[in-house]
N, C-alpha and C positions, 0 to 999 in steps of 0.2 A: 748481516753483512751483505754488502752489495757485490754481486758478481760482475766482473769487468772482462770484456773481450778485447784483446789487442789485435790490431790489424796492421799489416805492413804493406806499404805501397812504394814501388820504385818509379819515380817520376823525374822528369827533367824540368829545370827552372827555365821559364821563358825569358825573352830578351829584357822584359821590364821587371824581372825578379819575382815573378809570381809562379805558383804551382796550382794546379786544378785537380781536384779529386771528386769522384763520385762514391759516396759512402752509403752503407745500408741502414742509415738512421733516418727517422722521420724529420721533416722540416721543423725547425725550432728546437731540436734537441741540442743540448749543451755537450760539447766534446772537448777533450784536451788533446793538443797536437804537439808532439815532440819532433823537431826537425834536426836531423843529423846528416852531415855530408857523407855520402857513400865513399868508401875508399878501402884500401887494403888493410888498414889497421883493424877494422871490425872483423874481417875474416881471420886475422891473426889471433884476436881475442877469442873468437869462437873455436878455433882450432886448439888453443891452449885449454879452454874449458872442457872440450870433448876429450882431450888426451889425458886429463887428470881424473876422469871418472873411475879409472881402474883402482885408484886409491881406496875407494869405498868397497871394492869387491875383494875382500880377503877373509880368510877363515878366522883369524884372531878377533877381528871386529865382530863377526857374526856370533862367536861364542860369548863375547862380553855382553851383547845385547839380548841374548836369549835367556 
């Protein structure tokens, strides 16, 4: 199985619609790039995911899995 590292960059789009990144990979390496517009919706999703972690921290579940 191939181990993959995810990197996150916060950049601004230039007037001509381009972004420029300096990455820690050698020249010629093949990479996959996901482009997502930054906004408040992501922070809402992150907050929801973090707030629901308490669901997994309960004694009943611990007893069932031991």
